[in-house]
C-alpha positions, 0 to 999 in steps of 0.5 A: 672410646673404641675406633669405630665409635669415633665414627658415630659423631659425624654429622647427619650432613656427612660427606665422603671426605669427613667419612674418609679423614676420621677412618684415617685417624683410625688407621693412623694412615694418611687421608690419601691412604683411604678409598671409598668406592661406590657400586653403581650398576656393574661399576665401582667408582671412587667417591674418596680421594676426590682426585680419583673420582674421574680417573675412571671406574672399575668393572665388577668382572674385572681382576682388580682387588676392589671388584674381587672384594665386592664380588666376593664380599670378603674383607682382605690383607695385602701385606706385599701389595706391590707384588698383587697383579692390580690396576696401578693406573689409579696410583699414577694420579697425583692426590694432594699436595705430597709431591711424593711420586715414589709413594706407592701402595705397599700394603692394603685392606680391603673390605665391602660395605654392605647393608643388613640385607647383604647389598653391596653398596661399595668397597672401602680400602686402606693402604701404606704408600712408600717407595718400600714395603719397610718405610710404608709402615707396619704390616696390617693385622687380623685385628686391623681387618676386623677393624675395618669390617666394623668400619665398612658396616658403619660407613654402609649406614651413611651410603645407604641413607645417601642412596636412599635420598638419591633414589627419592630424589630421582623419583621426584 
């Protein structure tokens, strides 16, 4: 079975947690190394991991990687992410029960979640964490990035349904 096909078995009542858990399996990373952000107006809000949902939002106008991904609608790889200027404030939030404070993002892939009509719904990111790059795991490859782009297009279907449901409920 192709990795993206694993997502077709998600229930209709999906949650960000269920999708990101499956994405973590596909990329052989921990669930805490997957992030899903939703675009609301001009801000990107974390919807996974749940610990980051109250940590604040990322303005589209910022230089953050997620903002750039949403603005440019292009996927990117950063195998030297610790050297990339980014919003490290989100890395200070304790996620899960790992208890490992030295687990910083060393490698990152970022892809836009876009509808078939080109509307940006959000951003999905896969990271590899560790105290040093060589301990964080292998570098991401172009094949990994292509796989993430496929995953992002699949996630767009779920996020699009969720957005349509929310808009319909708001009109009631």
